[in-house]
NUSEKOL-374016 format. One record per residue: residue number from 1; residue in one letter; x, y, z of N, C-alpha, C, O in turn. Coordinates in pm, 1 decimal, padded with zeros to 6 digits. Layout:
BEGIN
R NUM a X Y Z X Y Z X Y Z X Y Z $
...
//
This chain:
BEGIN
R 1 m 07527.4 10157.3 03595.3 07528.3 10206.1 03487.8 07668.4 10198.2 03463.4 07708.1 10191.8 03579.7 $
R 2 g 07771.5 10194.1 03391.9 07885.7 10224.8 03308.2 07865.1 10291.6 03195.2 07751.6 10298.7 03148.0 $
R 3 t 07979.8 10354.5 03131.5 07950.9 10472.4 03068.3 08033.7 10421.3 02910.9 08054.8 10487.4 02809.3 $
R 4 a 08056.9 10320.3 02934.0 08178.7 10236.9 02872.6 08100.7 10316.9 02696.2 07982.8 10341.1 02670.3 $
R 5 a 08214.1 10335.3 02617.6 08178.5 10372.3 02454.6 08153.7 10185.6 02396.8 08191.8 10068.7 02402.0 $
R 6 r 08061.1 10282.5 02345.5 07962.1 10203.2 02225.2 08025.2 10202.3 02085.7 08058.1 10310.3 02036.7 $
R 7 p 08046.1 10079.8 02013.1 08129.8 10110.5 01916.3 08032.6 10136.0 01822.4 07915.1 10099.4 01822.3 $
R 8 g 08116.8 10228.5 01711.4 08051.2 10329.4 01650.6 08065.9 10476.8 01650.1 08096.8 10556.0 01561.1 $
R 9 l 08016.4 10499.2 01850.0 07974.0 10657.2 01823.3 08097.5 10732.7 01805.1 08199.4 10667.5 01782.1 $
R 10 p 08103.8 10843.1 01810.9 08161.4 10949.8 01871.5 08288.0 10926.8 01981.4 08406.6 10959.8 01984.1 $
R 11 d 08187.8 10844.5 02079.3 08276.1 10859.4 02220.1 08379.5 10691.1 02157.2 08482.6 10655.2 02214.0 $
R 12 d 08342.0 10645.1 02083.0 08408.1 10475.1 02079.0 08548.0 10494.3 02009.9 08545.2 10512.7 01888.2 $
R 13 p 08656.8 10492.5 02066.2 08809.1 10551.4 02001.8 08815.3 10449.5 01854.7 08919.9 10431.2 01792.4 $
R 14 r 08696.8 10396.6 01820.6 08767.3 10350.7 01701.9 08663.5 10370.2 01593.6 08647.5 10288.1 01503.3 $
R 15 s 08593.2 10482.0 01605.6 08544.4 10530.9 01561.8 08583.5 10648.2 01466.4 08676.3 10727.4 01482.2 $
R 16 p 08472.4 10641.5 01340.5 08559.7 10780.3 01198.1 08596.2 10966.6 01331.8 08685.9 11049.2 01348.9 $
R 17 l 08441.8 10933.1 01392.6 08563.0 11081.1 01487.8 08661.0 11059.1 01519.3 08767.5 11103.6 01476.5 $
R 18 a 08639.4 10981.1 01605.5 08734.6 10967.4 01708.5 08885.1 10950.0 01578.4 08977.7 11029.4 01562.5 $
R 19 l 08870.1 10874.0 01536.2 08985.8 10890.1 01437.6 09039.5 10972.1 01366.5 09160.2 10961.4 01345.0 $
R 20 g 08960.3 11083.5 01306.9 08967.5 11188.6 01221.6 09061.9 11283.5 01321.9 09168.1 11334.0 01285.2 $
R 21 r 08982.3 11304.1 01504.7 09053.3 11377.1 01597.3 09199.3 11370.9 01611.2 09284.0 11459.8 01602.8 $
R 22 r 09210.6 11224.6 01638.1 09343.0 11171.6 01718.7 09438.4 11184.3 01564.2 09560.0 11202.7 01570.2 $
R 23 g 09390.7 11176.2 01476.2 09463.8 11269.0 01282.0 09512.6 11437.5 01360.1 09611.2 11493.3 01408.2 $
R 24 e 09385.8 11459.7 01334.6 09423.4 11619.1 01340.3 09499.1 11613.1 01511.0 09613.7 11586.4 01474.8 $
R 25 d 09502.2 11615.6 01564.2 09617.5 11601.1 01692.4 09730.0 11572.1 01658.9 09821.8 11642.7 01700.6 $
R 26 l 09753.3 11480.5 01589.3 09912.5 11403.6 01593.8 09957.6 11473.0 01442.2 10071.5 11447.7 01402.8 $
R 27 a 09830.8 11597.7 01320.7 09913.4 11665.0 01245.5 09938.1 11824.1 01274.2 10029.7 11890.1 01225.2 $
R 28 a 09846.0 11868.0 01356.1 09891.3 11999.6 01460.1 10017.7 11993.3 01522.2 10099.8 12084.3 01510.6 $
R 29 e 10042.3 11867.7 01602.3 10155.4 11864.2 01654.2 10246.0 11859.1 01615.5 10327.4 11938.7 01662.4 $
R 30 h 10296.7 11758.3 01498.9 10350.6 11774.9 01379.5 10422.4 11907.5 01302.3 10541.5 11920.2 01273.9 $
R 31 l 10323.8 11991.3 01280.5 10318.5 12134.2 01210.0 10379.8 12216.6 01336.8 10456.0 12308.1 01305.4 $
R 32 r 10353.7 12193.5 01492.5 10457.5 12298.9 01549.3 10604.9 12220.8 01584.7 10706.0 12265.5 01638.9 $
R 33 r 10592.7 12167.3 01563.5 10730.5 12071.0 01573.9 10827.4 12118.8 01430.6 10950.1 12123.3 01423.0 $
R 34 q 10756.4 12141.3 01356.9 10807.3 12200.0 01217.4 10810.4 12352.0 01225.7 10862.6 12419.6 01137.1 $
R 35 g 10753.4 12404.2 01333.9 10791.6 12556.2 01379.1 10671.8 12617.6 01342.0 10660.4 12726.6 01398.0 $
R 36 l 10574.0 12588.0 01265.9 10470.9 12668.1 01214.9 10426.7 12717.3 01308.0 10485.5 12699.3 01414.7 $
R 37 v 10299.0 12803.2 01304.0 10218.0 12846.0 01407.5 10083.2 12804.4 01401.8 10029.8 12859.3 01305.4 $
R 38 v 09977.6 12705.4 01484.7 09856.3 12651.5 01441.1 09775.9 12842.2 01471.2 09790.9 12933.4 01552.5 $
R 39 l 09733.6 12828.1 01408.5 09624.7 12933.1 01430.1 09450.3 12902.9 01445.6 09378.6 12992.7 01489.9 $
R 40 a 09411.4 12813.2 01418.3 09271.4 12756.2 01366.7 09266.4 12622.3 01337.9 09335.6 12573.5 01248.5 $
R 41 r 09171.5 12542.4 01422.6 09181.7 12421.3 01417.4 08988.5 12352.1 01398.2 08899.9 12332.2 01481.3 $
R 42 n 08993.2 12341.4 01302.4 08808.4 12274.8 01276.4 08772.5 12421.6 01224.5 08673.5 12469.3 01280.0 $
R 43 w 08826.6 12492.3 01140.3 08744.7 12627.8 01140.1 08626.6 12621.0 01032.7 08665.7 12607.9 00916.8 $
R 44 r 08493.1 12627.4 01051.5 08387.0 12606.9 01015.0 08335.0 12717.9 00925.9 08367.0 12834.3 00949.9 $
R 45 c 08239.0 12680.3 00802.1 08169.9 12805.7 00774.2 08069.9 12757.1 00656.5 08091.9 12663.5 00579.6 $
R 46 r 07965.3 12833.0 00658.3 07904.2 12791.3 00500.6 07938.1 12676.2 00384.0 07893.4 12576.6 00327.0 $
R 47 e 08040.3 12758.1 00392.2 08128.5 12690.0 00241.3 08191.6 12573.8 00265.9 08199.1 12492.8 00173.5 $
R 48 g 08264.3 12534.3 00427.5 08305.7 12443.1 00442.3 08332.3 12413.9 00545.3 08237.5 12422.9 00623.3 $
R 49 e 08535.0 12339.3 00637.9 08564.5 12363.3 00664.9 08708.9 12367.9 00655.3 08766.2 12326.3 00554.6 $
R 50 l 08784.6 12427.0 00776.6 08933.3 12415.5 00758.5 09023.3 12318.0 00853.7 09043.2 12363.5 00966.3 $
R 51 d 09076.7 12199.1 00826.6 09134.7 12114.0 00942.8 09191.3 12205.9 01014.8 09149.9 12237.0 01126.5 $
R 52 i 09271.1 12247.7 00969.8 09411.4 12304.3 01036.7 09430.1 12462.0 00965.6 09427.0 12443.2 00844.0 $
R 53 v 09447.0 12599.6 00992.3 09486.5 12707.7 00964.7 09607.9 12728.9 01030.2 09601.8 12702.2 01150.2 $
R 54 a 09738.3 12776.3 00982.1 09927.7 12789.4 01061.2 09984.5 12863.7 00927.2 09964.6 12869.2 00805.9 $
R 55 t 10067.8 12916.8 01028.5 10166.3 13005.7 00950.9 10286.2 12992.8 00980.6 10333.5 13000.6 01094.0 $
R 56 d 10368.4 12963.0 00835.7 10461.2 12950.2 00806.5 10592.3 13046.4 00754.3 10641.2 13063.8 00642.6 $
R 57 r 10632.5 13111.8 00918.4 10661.4 13278.2 00888.2 10550.7 13314.1 00806.0 10438.0 13267.7 00823.4 $
R 58 t 10582.4 13400.9 00711.1 10485.8 13471.2 00639.3 10373.9 13417.5 00518.4 10306.5 13464.9 00426.9 $
R 59 t 10398.2 13305.8 00573.5 10291.1 13204.9 00476.5 10157.3 13159.4 00552.8 10163.3 13122.0 00670.0 $
R 60 l 10068.5 13162.7 00500.9 09925.6 13116.9 00548.2 09926.4 12960.4 00516.6 09972.4 12933.2 00405.7 $
R 61 v 09898.9 12890.7 00567.0 09919.5 12796.7 00556.9 09771.7 12691.6 00580.5 09719.9 12653.1 00685.4 $
R 62 v 09741.2 12671.9 00467.3 09588.6 12591.5 00507.5 09592.0 12379.1 00475.5 09587.0 12319.8 00367.7 $
R 63 c 09601.5 12324.0 00610.7 09627.4 12205.7 00590.6 09466.4 12095.4 00597.3 09376.1 12072.2 00677.6 $
R 64 e 09486.2 12075.6 00530.5 09415.9 11932.3 00514.1 09408.7 11806.6 00589.6 09528.9 11829.4 00575.8 $
R 65 v 09393.2 11703.8 00651.4 09454.7 11616.2 00712.1 09325.2 11518.9 00717.7 09215.8 11541.2 00769.5 $
R 66 k 09379.7 11382.5 00635.2 09318.3 11269.3 00586.8 09324.5 11142.6 00717.8 09425.1 11166.9 00784.4 $
R 67 t 09288.4 11081.8 00745.4 09349.9 10994.1 00806.6 09297.7 10859.7 00807.3 09180.0 10835.6 00780.8 $
R 68 r 09403.2 10750.4 00844.2 09331.0 10584.2 00782.4 09389.4 10491.7 00887.6 09498.9 10500.5 00943.1 $
R 69 s 09308.2 10414.9 00901.1 09354.2 10275.1 01010.6 09353.4 10196.2 00912.7 09442.1 10114.6 00937.8 $
R 70 g 09296.7 10165.4 00794.9 09339.2 10024.1 00703.9 09341.5 10116.8 00586.6 09323.2 10238.1 00576.7 $
R 71 p 09372.0 10013.8 00493.1 09364.1 10053.0 00319.4 09190.4 10006.4 00300.5 09169.2 09985.5 00181.1 $
R 72 d 09129.6 09996.2 00341.8 08982.7 09963.9 00333.8 08920.3 10083.1 00259.9 08813.9 10062.1 00201.8 $
R 73 y 08972.7 10201.9 00255.6 08912.4 10314.1 00198.4 09004.0 10420.5 00091.0 08978.4 10532.7 00047.2 $
R 74 g 09124.2 10325.6 00072.1 09183.1 10376.7 00032.1 09297.1 10485.5 00100.9 09274.0 10542.5 00207.5 $
R 75 a 09408.1 10502.5 00032.2 09502.1 10604.9 00051.0 09473.4 10726.0 00156.4 09352.9 10751.0 00153.8 $
R 76 p 09549.8 10817.4 00256.8 09446.1 10888.9 00309.6 09450.1 10982.8 00225.2 09352.2 11057.5 00224.4 $
R 77 a 09570.7 11012.6 00120.2 09550.6 11130.4 00016.9 09489.8 11143.5 -00084.5 09474.7 11248.0 -00147.6 $
R 78 e 09444.7 11026.5 -00112.1 09296.9 10981.9 -00238.0 09241.8 11061.7 -00201.3 09230.5 11156.0 -00279.6 $
R 79 a 09181.0 11073.8 -00077.6 09037.9 11148.4 -00006.8 09051.0 11312.4 -00014.7 08965.4 11385.5 00035.1 $
R 80 v 09140.5 11350.5 -00067.0 09146.4 11523.7 -00136.4 09118.2 11516.3 -00253.7 09211.7 11517.5 -00333.8 $
R 81 t 08984.4 11506.4 -00301.8 08946.2 11521.5 -00441.2 08896.9 11641.8 -00503.3 08821.5 11701.5 -00426.4 $
R 82 e 08908.8 11687.1 -00591.3 08828.5 11813.6 -00671.1 08771.0 11866.2 -00619.4 08801.8 11980.3 -00585.0 $
R 83 e 08648.4 11804.0 -00585.1 08496.7 11857.5 -00534.9 08590.3 11900.4 -00397.4 08604.7 12021.9 -00411.0 $
R 84 k 08660.7 11859.0 -00271.5 08683.4 11872.6 -00166.5 08805.4 11996.2 -00174.4 08801.7 12096.1 -00102.5 $
R 85 i 08910.9 11969.5 -00273.7 08983.7 12072.3 -00266.8 08916.0 12225.7 -00336.0 08985.6 12327.0 -00343.0 $
R 86 a 08765.2 12221.5 -00385.9 08699.4 12349.1 -00393.0 08596.6 12412.6 -00293.2 08507.0 12495.0 -00311.1 $
R 87 r 08637.3 12350.9 -00190.4 08550.8 12364.4 -00093.7 08668.8 12356.8 00015.2 08637.2 12411.4 00121.0 $
R 88 i 08746.8 12323.2 00013.8 08809.2 12415.2 00105.9 08880.6 12568.6 00091.8 08882.6 12655.1 00179.3 $
R 89 r 08946.4 12577.7 -00062.4 08965.1 12691.6 -00143.1 08815.2 12833.1 -00147.8 08834.9 12943.3 -00199.1 $
R 90 r 08718.4 12804.4 -00102.5 08601.2 12882.3 -00083.7 08601.0 12891.1 00071.6 08603.3 12999.6 00129.6 $
R 91 a 08598.4 12787.3 00127.4 08637.7 12873.2 00313.1 08775.8 12960.0 00365.0 08798.7 13027.9 00465.0 $
R 92 t 08847.6 12925.9 00256.7 08978.6 13027.8 00296.8 08984.5 13068.5 00241.1 09103.7 13092.5 00221.6 $
R 93 t 08916.9 13117.7 00164.9 08840.3 13261.2 00130.4 08741.0 13328.9 00216.5 08733.3 13450.1 00237.1 $
R 94 r 08669.3 13239.2 00261.9 08586.4 13336.9 00363.5 08614.4 13354.1 00527.0 08543.7 13409.4 00611.3 $
R 95 w 08778.5 13268.3 00545.4 08807.0 13281.4 00628.4 08895.5 13404.4 00643.8 08906.3 13468.0 00748.6 $
R 96 l 08967.8 13436.3 00510.7 09090.8 13531.1 00463.3 08984.4 13677.7 00516.1 09039.6 13756.7 00592.6 $
R 97 a 08855.7 13704.5 00479.1 08704.1 13763.8 00498.2 08667.1 13784.5 00613.7 08625.3 13893.4 00652.8 $
R 98 d 08678.0 13679.4 00685.2 08645.0 13671.2 00833.5 08717.7 13759.9 00890.3 08662.3 13864.4 00924.4 $
R 99 f 08862.7 13741.5 00915.7 08952.5 13726.9 00931.1 09018.8 13867.4 00905.9 09094.1 13918.2 00988.9 $
R 100 r 08995.5 13910.4 00819.8 08995.2 14097.2 00765.8 09180.7 14065.6 00719.1 09268.3 14134.3 00771.7 $
R 101 v 09213.3 13959.9 00621.7 09334.1 13969.1 00606.1 09358.5 13967.9 00458.8 09342.9 13870.6 00385.1 $
R 102 a 09387.5 14054.1 00434.0 09405.2 14116.2 00316.2 09426.3 14087.6 00169.2 09364.1 14097.6 00063.5 $
R 103 w 09607.2 14025.4 00237.1 09695.3 14017.2 00156.1 09782.9 13865.6 00209.8 09808.0 13876.0 00329.9 $
R 104 c 09823.5 13758.0 00162.3 09904.8 13679.8 00245.2 09961.9 13604.2 00151.8 09880.4 13578.7 00063.1 $
R 105 p 10088.4 13547.6 00129.4 10122.7 13437.7 00035.1 10046.2 13322.0 00123.8 10043.7 13332.1 00246.5 $
R 106 i 09963.3 13174.7 00033.1 09900.2 13102.2 00115.6 09934.1 12993.5 00038.1 09940.9 12997.2 -00084.8 $
R 107 r 09956.0 12894.6 00108.2 10007.7 12739.1 00114.7 09872.6 12646.5 00108.3 09780.9 12674.6 00185.5 $
R 108 f 09859.0 12539.1 00019.7 09770.7 12382.0 00088.7 09840.0 12309.9 00071.1 09912.0 12276.6 -00023.0 $
R 109 d 09820.5 12277.2 00172.4 09910.9 12136.6 00215.5 09808.3 12023.9 00267.1 09702.2 12051.5 00323.1 $
R 110 v 09861.7 11869.9 00236.4 09761.3 11784.6 00360.6 09882.3 11729.9 00370.1 09997.9 11729.3 00327.7 $
R 111 i 09793.1 11677.2 00456.2 09931.0 11613.9 00571.5 09770.8 11478.9 00617.8 09657.1 11495.8 00662.1 $
R 112 a 09854.4 11352.9 00573.8 09785.3 11205.6 00590.6 09852.4 11150.6 00658.0 09973.5 11170.8 00667.8 $
R 113 i 09780.2 11058.8 00726.7 09812.7 11029.8 00828.6 09743.6 10849.4 00853.3 09640.6 10829.6 00917.9 $
R 114 d 09844.5 10709.0 00772.3 09824.5 10608.5 00805.4 09820.1 10545.2 00985.8 09936.6 10525.2 01020.1 $
R 115 a 09760.8 10525.1 01054.3 09730.4 10458.0 01158.2 09662.7 10359.1 01145.1 09541.3 10366.2 01126.1 $
R 116 p 09747.9 10213.3 01155.3 09641.1 10089.8 01170.8 09724.8 10058.1 01369.6 09824.4 10067.8 01441.2 $
R 117 p 09572.4 10015.1 01358.3 09529.4 09964.3 01550.6 09662.0 09885.5 01600.4 09686.2 09772.2 01558.6 $
R 118 g 09726.6 09936.8 01670.7 09820.3 09848.2 01738.5 09975.4 09932.3 01686.1 10078.1 09906.4 01748.8 $
R 119 e 09978.3 10000.7 01605.2 10081.7 10059.2 01485.5 10168.6 10180.2 01558.3 10163.7 10208.2 01678.0 $
R 120 r 10246.2 10242.6 01460.8 10303.8 10392.8 01572.4 10233.1 10420.2 01415.1 10229.0 10332.9 01328.4 $
R 121 p 10176.5 10567.0 01397.8 10081.2 10644.1 01299.5 10257.7 10674.0 01235.7 10364.1 10705.2 01289.3 $
R 122 r 10199.4 10634.9 01052.9 10319.5 10745.1 01001.8 10224.8 10906.5 00898.4 10127.3 10929.6 00826.8 $
R 123 i 10300.3 10949.5 00939.0 10282.9 11092.1 00868.9 10307.6 11142.3 00745.9 10409.2 11211.8 00741.5 $
R 124 r 10255.6 11131.5 00657.2 10334.9 11225.0 00559.0 10253.1 11341.3 00538.6 10130.5 11334.7 00529.9 $
R 125 h 10336.4 11475.6 00528.9 10327.4 11605.8 00500.4 10352.4 11664.6 00374.3 10460.9 11712.6 00341.6 $
R 126 i 10243.2 11660.3 00298.4 10280.8 11657.0 00131.7 10245.8 11870.4 00104.6 10136.3 11919.9 00078.0 $
R 127 t 10370.5 11942.1 00123.0 10357.4 12024.3 00039.6 10315.3 12126.1 -00020.1 10333.9 12100.2 -00139.0 $
R 128 g 10262.9 12242.1 -00011.0 10214.7 12242.0 -00152.3 10138.4 12163.7 -00238.0 10162.5 12149.3 -00357.8 $
R 129 a 10027.6 12103.0 -00164.5 09958.3 11944.7 -00258.9 09847.2 12019.5 -00370.0 09812.2 11958.5 -00471.0 $
R 130 f 09798.1 12153.7 -00340.0 09707.6 12220.7 -00414.8 09708.5 12360.3 -00440.2 09620.7 12410.9 -00510.0 $
//
């Protein structure tokens, strides 16, 4: 019996989970090329999840990554709603407490990735998005 990926499941490269993982990999590499240092990926707590936590010199950068393979669900950045922003802010407060960060400048970025099948992904880095 083979181990071929079944459509729609996490091991299927077309699944939303796999697309999201691929987008986060691209985003982390993009940040590294820009000179940022990635501290954490997919950090979870009761308040929510932080896709990428990085530093840009002395600034803590919290990045929300949104990846789309087509226009069916709108542009990637449109998925960052006010409710999502509130969850990211609460999770960031928890991250700061858990890692005993007393004070530092914080920036919230969005990395929007369009990744149509068979095409090179397009990355849009929105610095200070919220």
